C-alpha positions as CSV (number, residue, x, y, z in Angstrom):
1,M,-16.5,-6.8,86.5
2,P,-16.2,-10.5,88.3
3,R,-14.4,-10.7,91.2
4,R,-13.7,-14.1,91.3
5,F,-13.0,-17.0,88.5
6,N,-16.1,-18.8,89.3
7,D,-18.3,-15.5,88.5
8,L,-17.5,-16.1,84.6
9,A,-20.3,-17.7,82.5
10,F,-19.2,-19.7,79.3
11,T,-21.5,-19.9,76.2
12,P,-21.5,-22.5,75.0
13,D,-20.5,-24.9,77.9
14,I,-17.1,-26.4,78.2
15,N,-18.6,-29.8,77.6
16,E,-19.7,-28.8,74.2
17,L,-16.1,-28.4,73.1
18,V,-15.0,-31.1,74.0
19,P,-17.4,-33.7,75.4
20,P,-16.8,-35.6,78.1
21,N,-17.5,-39.3,76.4
22,A,-15.4,-38.0,73.4
23,A,-11.7,-39.6,72.4
24,G,-9.5,-38.0,70.3
25,A,-11.3,-34.7,69.8
26,V,-9.3,-31.5,69.1
27,A,-10.3,-27.9,70.0
28,V,-8.6,-25.0,69.2
29,L,-9.5,-22.0,71.0
30,T,-8.4,-18.4,69.3
31,G,-8.9,-14.8,70.0
32,A,-7.6,-11.3,71.1
33,N,-5.5,-11.2,74.6
34,N,-8.4,-10.9,77.7
35,S,-10.8,-13.0,75.1
36,G,-11.5,-15.5,77.5
37,K,-9.4,-18.4,76.3
38,S,-7.5,-19.4,79.7
39,A,-10.6,-19.5,81.3
40,Y,-12.2,-21.8,79.1
41,L,-9.6,-24.2,79.9
42,K,-9.5,-23.5,83.5
43,K,-13.0,-24.6,83.6
44,L,-12.1,-28.2,83.0
45,V,-10.4,-28.7,86.5
46,A,-13.9,-29.6,87.5
47,D,-13.1,-32.9,86.2
48,R,-10.1,-35.1,87.7
49,A,-9.7,-36.7,84.4
50,R,-9.1,-33.7,82.3
51,L,-5.1,-32.1,82.9
52,Y,-5.1,-28.5,82.6
53,I,-1.4,-27.0,81.7
54,G,-1.2,-23.7,82.7
55,V,1.4,-20.5,81.0
56,N,3.9,-20.9,84.1
57,R,5.3,-24.3,83.4
58,F,9.0,-23.3,82.9
59,Y,11.2,-25.6,85.0
60,S,14.6,-26.8,85.3
61,V,15.1,-30.5,87.0
62,H,18.6,-32.5,87.1
63,H,18.0,-35.3,89.2
64,L,15.2,-37.6,88.6
65,P,12.8,-38.8,91.8
66,R,12.5,-42.2,92.4
67,Y,9.2,-43.0,91.7
68,Q,6.4,-43.7,94.1
69,E,2.7,-43.9,92.8
70,N,0.6,-41.5,94.4
71,T,-3.1,-42.1,94.5
72,V,-4.2,-38.9,95.8
73,E,-2.2,-36.7,93.3
74,R,-5.0,-35.9,91.4
75,D,-7.4,-35.1,94.4
76,Q,-4.3,-32.4,95.5
77,W,-4.5,-30.5,92.5
78,F,-8.4,-30.7,91.9
79,Q,-8.7,-29.0,95.7
80,T,-5.8,-26.4,94.4
81,M,-7.4,-25.5,91.7
82,R,-10.8,-24.9,93.0
83,N,-9.7,-23.0,96.0
84,N,-7.8,-21.0,93.3
85,S,-11.1,-20.4,91.3
86,N,-12.9,-19.2,94.7
87,Q,-10.1,-16.6,95.7
88,E,-10.9,-13.1,95.0
89,H,-9.2,-11.1,92.3
90,Q,-6.8,-13.9,91.9
91,N,-6.2,-15.6,88.7
92,F,-4.4,-19.0,88.2
93,E,-2.0,-20.1,85.4
94,S,0.4,-22.3,87.5
95,S,1.1,-26.1,85.8
96,L,0.8,-28.5,88.5
97,Y,1.7,-31.5,86.4
98,N,5.5,-32.4,87.6
99,A,7.5,-33.2,84.3
100,A,10.1,-34.9,86.2
101,T,7.8,-37.2,88.5
102,G,5.9,-37.7,85.3
103,I,8.8,-38.9,83.6
104,T,9.4,-41.3,86.1
105,G,5.6,-42.3,86.2
106,L,5.7,-43.8,82.9
107,T,6.3,-47.4,82.0
108,D,9.6,-48.5,81.0
109,A,8.2,-49.5,77.3
110,K,6.5,-46.0,77.6
111,R,9.5,-43.8,78.3
112,A,11.2,-45.7,75.7
113,V,9.0,-44.5,73.1
114,L,9.3,-40.9,74.7
115,M,13.2,-40.9,74.3
116,S,13.2,-42.2,70.5
117,T,10.4,-39.8,69.7
118,F,12.3,-37.1,71.2
119,Q,15.7,-38.2,69.4
120,E,13.8,-38.4,66.0
121,L,12.0,-35.1,66.6
122,F,15.5,-33.2,68.0
123,G,18.0,-35.0,66.5
124,L,20.0,-35.6,69.6
125,K,20.5,-38.5,71.5
126,I,18.9,-38.5,75.2
127,E,19.0,-41.4,77.7
128,V,18.5,-41.5,81.6
129,K,21.9,-42.0,82.9
130,S,23.8,-42.7,86.7
131,E,25.5,-39.9,88.0
132,D,28.3,-42.3,88.6
133,P,28.1,-45.0,86.0
134,D,30.0,-47.4,88.4
135,N,27.2,-47.1,91.2
136,E,23.8,-48.1,89.9
137,F,22.3,-46.4,93.3
138,S,23.6,-42.9,92.2
139,N,21.4,-40.1,91.6
140,R,19.7,-40.7,87.9
141,Y,19.0,-37.9,85.5
142,I,18.3,-37.2,81.7
143,D,21.1,-36.9,79.5
144,V,20.8,-34.7,76.3
145,D,23.8,-35.1,73.9
146,G,26.2,-34.6,76.5
147,D,24.5,-32.1,78.9
148,S,22.1,-32.7,81.8
149,L,18.2,-31.9,80.7
150,S,18.4,-29.2,83.4
151,V,20.8,-27.1,81.2
152,T,19.6,-27.4,77.7
153,S,17.1,-24.9,76.1
154,S,13.8,-24.3,77.7
155,G,11.7,-24.8,74.7
156,T,13.6,-28.7,74.8
157,R,12.5,-28.9,78.2
158,L,8.9,-27.7,77.6
159,F,8.6,-30.1,74.7
160,L,9.9,-33.2,76.6
161,S,7.4,-32.0,79.2
162,L,4.5,-31.6,76.9
163,L,5.1,-35.2,75.4
164,T,5.3,-37.0,78.7
165,A,1.6,-35.1,80.3
166,L,0.2,-36.2,77.1
167,M,1.8,-39.8,77.5
168,D,0.1,-40.1,81.0
169,S,-2.9,-42.4,80.5
170,R,-4.7,-41.4,83.8
171,F,-6.2,-38.2,82.1
172,A,-9.0,-38.7,79.2
173,T,-8.4,-34.6,78.4
174,V,-4.9,-32.6,78.4
175,A,-5.7,-28.5,77.9
176,I,-2.8,-26.7,77.4
177,D,-2.6,-22.8,77.6
178,E,-0.3,-21.7,74.6
179,P,1.8,-24.5,73.9
180,E,3.8,-22.5,71.5
181,L,5.3,-20.6,74.4
182,G,9.0,-21.4,74.7
183,L,9.2,-22.9,71.2
184,S,10.8,-22.0,68.1
185,P,8.8,-22.0,65.0
186,T,10.1,-25.0,64.0
187,L,9.4,-26.7,67.5
188,Q,6.0,-25.4,67.3
189,R,5.4,-26.8,64.1
190,K,6.3,-30.3,65.2
191,L,4.3,-29.9,68.3
192,S,1.4,-28.9,66.2
193,E,1.8,-31.9,64.5
194,I,1.5,-34.1,67.1
195,L,-1.5,-32.2,69.2
196,V,-3.5,-31.0,66.1
197,M,-3.0,-33.7,63.2
198,G,-2.6,-36.3,65.4
199,N,0.8,-37.8,64.2
200,R,2.5,-40.4,66.5
201,K,-0.5,-40.5,68.5
202,V,-0.9,-44.3,67.9
203,D,2.8,-44.6,69.5
204,L,2.5,-41.6,72.2
205,F,-0.6,-41.7,73.5
206,P,-2.9,-44.6,72.4
207,H,-5.2,-44.2,75.3
208,N,-6.4,-41.0,72.8
209,P,-7.0,-38.4,74.7
210,N,-9.1,-35.2,73.8
211,I,-6.6,-32.4,73.5
212,I,-7.6,-28.3,73.9
213,I,-5.4,-25.6,73.5
214,S,-5.3,-22.0,73.9
215,T,-3.2,-19.9,71.3
216,H,-1.8,-17.0,69.6
217,S,-0.1,-19.0,67.1
218,H,-1.0,-19.7,63.3
219,L,1.0,-22.8,63.6
220,F,-1.4,-24.2,66.0
221,L,-5.1,-24.0,64.1
222,D,-6.3,-27.0,62.7
223,K,-5.9,-26.4,58.9
224,Q,-7.3,-29.8,58.1
225,T,-10.8,-29.2,60.0
226,P,-12.0,-25.5,60.4
227,S,-14.8,-26.5,62.5
228,N,-12.1,-27.7,65.2
229,N,-11.0,-24.4,65.7
230,W,-13.4,-21.6,68.1
231,L,-13.3,-17.8,67.9
232,V,-13.7,-17.0,71.8
233,T,-14.9,-13.5,72.9
234,K,-15.5,-11.8,76.2
235,A,-18.1,-9.5,77.0
236,G,-18.5,-8.4,80.9
237,N,-18.9,-11.8,82.8
238,L,-19.8,-13.9,79.3
239,I,-17.1,-15.6,77.8
240,S,-18.5,-16.8,74.1
241,A,-16.9,-19.3,71.6
242,R,-17.9,-19.9,68.3
243,R,-16.7,-22.6,65.7
244,C,-15.0,-21.6,62.6
245,S,-17.4,-21.8,59.9
246,G,-15.0,-22.8,57.3
247,F,-11.6,-22.3,54.9
248,S,-12.8,-18.5,54.0
249,E,-13.0,-17.5,57.6
250,L,-9.7,-20.0,58.9
251,H,-7.6,-17.2,56.6
252,D,-9.6,-14.5,58.0
253,I,-8.6,-15.8,61.2
254,Q,-5.0,-15.8,60.6
255,F,-4.7,-12.2,58.8
256,R,-7.2,-10.4,61.7
257,L,-7.1,-11.9,64.9
258,L,-4.1,-13.6,65.9
259,G,-1.9,-10.1,65.7
260,N,0.9,-12.1,64.6
261,E,3.3,-11.0,61.5
262,L,1.2,-12.0,58.3
263,G,4.5,-12.8,57.3
264,E,5.3,-15.5,59.3
265,L,1.9,-16.8,59.7
266,F,0.7,-20.0,57.6
267,L,-0.6,-18.6,54.5
268,P,-2.0,-19.2,51.0
269,D,0.3,-20.0,48.3
270,F,-1.3,-16.8,46.7
271,A,-3.2,-13.9,48.2
272,I,-5.7,-12.4,45.7
273,F,-7.3,-9.3,45.6
274,V,-10.5,-8.8,43.8
275,E,-13.5,-6.1,43.7
276,G,-16.4,-7.6,44.6
277,E,-18.0,-11.0,46.1
278,T,-19.2,-12.3,42.3
279,D,-15.7,-11.9,41.3
280,R,-14.8,-13.8,44.4
281,L,-17.4,-16.7,44.2
282,Y,-16.2,-17.3,40.5
283,L,-12.4,-17.2,40.5
284,E,-12.2,-19.5,43.9
285,K,-14.1,-22.1,41.8
286,V,-11.9,-21.4,38.7
287,L,-8.6,-21.7,40.8
288,A,-10.4,-24.6,42.9
289,I,-10.7,-26.7,39.6
290,S,-7.8,-25.3,37.8
291,L,-5.0,-25.5,40.9
292,P,-6.5,-28.1,42.8
293,K,-3.5,-28.5,45.0
294,A,-3.2,-25.2,45.9
295,K,-4.0,-23.3,48.6
296,I,-5.4,-19.7,47.2
297,A,-7.1,-17.0,49.3
298,V,-9.8,-15.0,47.4
299,Q,-10.6,-11.7,49.4
300,S,-13.6,-9.7,48.0
301,C,-12.3,-5.7,49.0
302,G,-16.0,-4.4,48.3
303,G,-14.6,-2.2,45.8
304,D,-11.3,-1.1,47.4
305,V,-8.9,-3.5,46.1
306,A,-6.0,-0.4,46.9
307,G,-7.2,0.1,50.2
308,R,-6.6,-4.0,51.4
309,L,-4.0,-3.8,49.1
310,T,-2.1,-1.5,50.8
311,Y,-3.0,-3.0,54.5
312,W,-1.8,-6.1,53.0
313,A,1.6,-4.7,52.4
314,A,2.1,-2.9,55.3
315,S,1.2,-6.2,57.5
316,L,4.1,-8.2,55.3
317,G,6.7,-5.4,55.7
318,D,9.0,-4.9,53.0
319,M,6.5,-6.7,50.1
320,Q,10.0,-6.6,47.9
321,L,11.7,-8.8,50.3
322,S,8.5,-10.8,50.8
323,P,7.9,-14.4,49.1
324,Y,4.7,-13.1,48.4
325,R,6.0,-10.2,46.1
326,N,4.9,-12.6,43.4
327,R,2.3,-14.6,44.8
328,T,-0.1,-11.5,45.6
329,L,-2.3,-10.7,42.9
330,I,-5.0,-7.6,42.2
331,I,-7.5,-8.0,39.9
332,Y,-10.0,-5.7,38.5
333,D,-11.9,-4.4,35.2
334,K,-11.2,-2.3,32.2
335,V,-12.9,0.4,34.9
336,K,-11.0,0.7,37.7
337,Q,-10.6,2.1,41.1
338,S,-8.6,5.6,40.9
339,G,-5.2,5.1,42.5
340,I,-5.0,1.1,41.9
341,V,-2.0,1.2,40.1
342,R,-0.3,3.8,42.5
343,A,-1.3,1.7,45.4
344,S,0.6,-1.6,43.7
345,D,3.7,0.5,42.9
346,N,3.7,1.8,46.3
347,A,3.4,-1.8,47.8
348,G,5.9,-3.1,45.5
349,L,4.0,-5.2,43.5
350,P,5.6,-6.4,40.0
351,P,3.5,-5.4,37.1
352,Q,2.9,-8.8,36.1
353,S,0.8,-9.1,39.7
354,R,-1.8,-7.2,38.1
355,V,-4.5,-8.2,36.5
356,E,-6.4,-6.2,34.1
357,W,-9.7,-7.8,32.7
358,S,-10.4,-6.6,28.8
359,E,-14.1,-5.8,29.6
360,N,-16.3,-4.1,32.6
361,G,-17.6,-7.0,34.7
362,I,-16.9,-10.4,35.8
363,E,-19.8,-11.7,33.6
364,F,-17.7,-11.2,30.3
365,L,-15.1,-14.2,31.9
366,Y,-18.1,-16.7,32.4
367,P,-17.6,-19.7,29.8
368,L,-19.9,-18.9,27.2
369,T,-21.4,-22.4,26.9
370,L,-22.6,-22.3,30.5
371,L,-23.8,-18.8,29.9
372,Q,-26.1,-20.0,26.6
373,A,-27.4,-23.2,28.6
374,I,-28.6,-20.6,31.6
375,Y,-30.4,-18.1,29.2
376,R,-31.3,-20.9,26.4
377,Q,-29.5,-19.2,23.8
378,P,-27.3,-21.8,21.7
379,S,-25.9,-18.7,19.8
380,L,-25.2,-16.3,22.7
381,S,-22.0,-14.4,22.8
382,Y,-21.1,-11.9,25.4
383,A,-22.1,-8.9,23.1
384,D,-25.7,-10.0,23.7
385,L,-25.7,-9.3,28.1
386,R,-27.4,-6.3,29.1
387,F,-27.0,-5.0,32.2
388,D,-29.1,-2.7,34.2
389,R,-27.5,-2.0,37.6
390,D,-27.6,-5.3,39.4
391,R,-29.0,-7.5,36.6
392,V,-27.8,-9.4,33.7
393,S,-30.6,-9.7,30.9
394,V,-30.4,-11.9,27.4
395,G,-33.7,-11.9,25.7
396,D,-36.8,-12.6,28.6
397,L,-34.4,-14.0,30.9
398,S,-32.9,-11.8,33.4
399,Y,-31.1,-12.4,36.6
400,T,-29.1,-10.3,39.2
401,K,-25.5,-10.7,39.2
402,M,-25.3,-13.0,42.3
403,E,-27.8,-15.4,41.3
404,L,-25.9,-15.6,37.4
405,C,-22.9,-16.2,39.3
406,R,-24.5,-18.8,41.7
407,M,-25.7,-20.8,38.7
408,V,-22.6,-20.5,36.7
409,V,-20.5,-21.8,39.9
410,S,-22.5,-24.6,40.3
411,Q,-22.2,-25.8,36.7
412,I,-18.5,-25.4,36.6
413,T,-16.6,-29.0,36.3
414,V,-13.3,-30.0,35.3
415,Q,-14.4,-30.3,32.0
416,T,-15.6,-26.8,31.7
417,V,-13.2,-24.6,29.1
418,F,-12.3,-21.2,30.4
419,P,-12.5,-18.2,28.4
420,Q,-8.8,-17.8,26.8
421,E,-8.3,-14.3,28.8
422,I,-8.3,-16.1,32.0
423,E,-5.8,-19.0,31.0
424,Q,-3.5,-16.0,29.8
425,K,-3.6,-13.4,32.1
426,L,-4.4,-15.8,35.5
427,L,-4.0,-19.4,35.3
428,G,-0.7,-19.5,33.3
429,P,1.4,-17.0,35.4
430,M,0.4,-19.0,38.4
431,H,1.0,-22.0,37.0
432,Q,4.5,-20.6,36.0
433,I,5.0,-19.6,39.5
434,M,3.7,-22.9,41.3
435,G,6.4,-24.6,39.2
């Protein structure tokens, strides 16, 4: 058991997640509680050009202080954090960044951008006012639609404080522990668009800081660049981080690791459960070609479609009230898993969400022209396919099911004509739902 924060070891080093010489890099750390996400962020404090904003950042302020440059402020923060990291059995969650002094420390031009951005995002008028409008030397405060900022919601204050920190050009990297704290889903999404997607970056923080966050919210995952997401785990004193490998794993992170209710997560337009890996690989390609704008998660169930469907339905809650009632599909062969229809009924899926192929094997749904080319048989029909355990043969040519699947998938193009059964049972209904 580590006694001090400095007893922890990290792999890879924090500088591999966000290199010191980078600009505008984004790293999103996710994982279970106590996996070490926050610890990674705290390692940043070894560099004075990096700002750590902890979870204890709730504040209330009415009077704005007069701005007075403090050239040793960052040195003081650094010393405080270093002392904390050397204390036995002590964690540090505070944010040393003061939003009130941060706001007064901005130039007039930057402050105007901050206020206009806030007003646009919140739809509330915001301005700096004097308590006594007839006395310019009276105390100043931030007025939000007629109220002092100090009595507005915590989410309003937190949002404004995070924007202020990002606009502080003294920091080349800003690390935010759980930016979703205190924010409604709507505000989380707006903040994520700024932090992760880089919206308004040119106006708000043209110095282009690196941003690293830890989160339990699906809204802060980088859905454009999966490799910007990191999965963090902890074993004893060692904390490890691994890059997300791609969109399939990104969906899996949402389903399994974040611990949110799945009905509230960023999810694809359709969730499709199939029996095996070749079904998944082939249908993913078919859907990518046929519905290129849709986000579709195809899950291989290892033959247990009923079990995966039951888990999915339980996670969503009442499927009959979920927007996924008509967007959850289960696909299976003519020879189907025992209990799959019962599981579908119990989950509350409508009958049209069940797709049953007329034959046993995804190979009967491969485009016939591709099979003819692969097996070099121009007159080949589906009846010519011979199955021997894991192999599919025609004449003297024989391939494993996975080998055949990969060859078929690699040759599919936008000109490929898919079997009518796929069009009628799968693509047609999905097009109707998508509108």
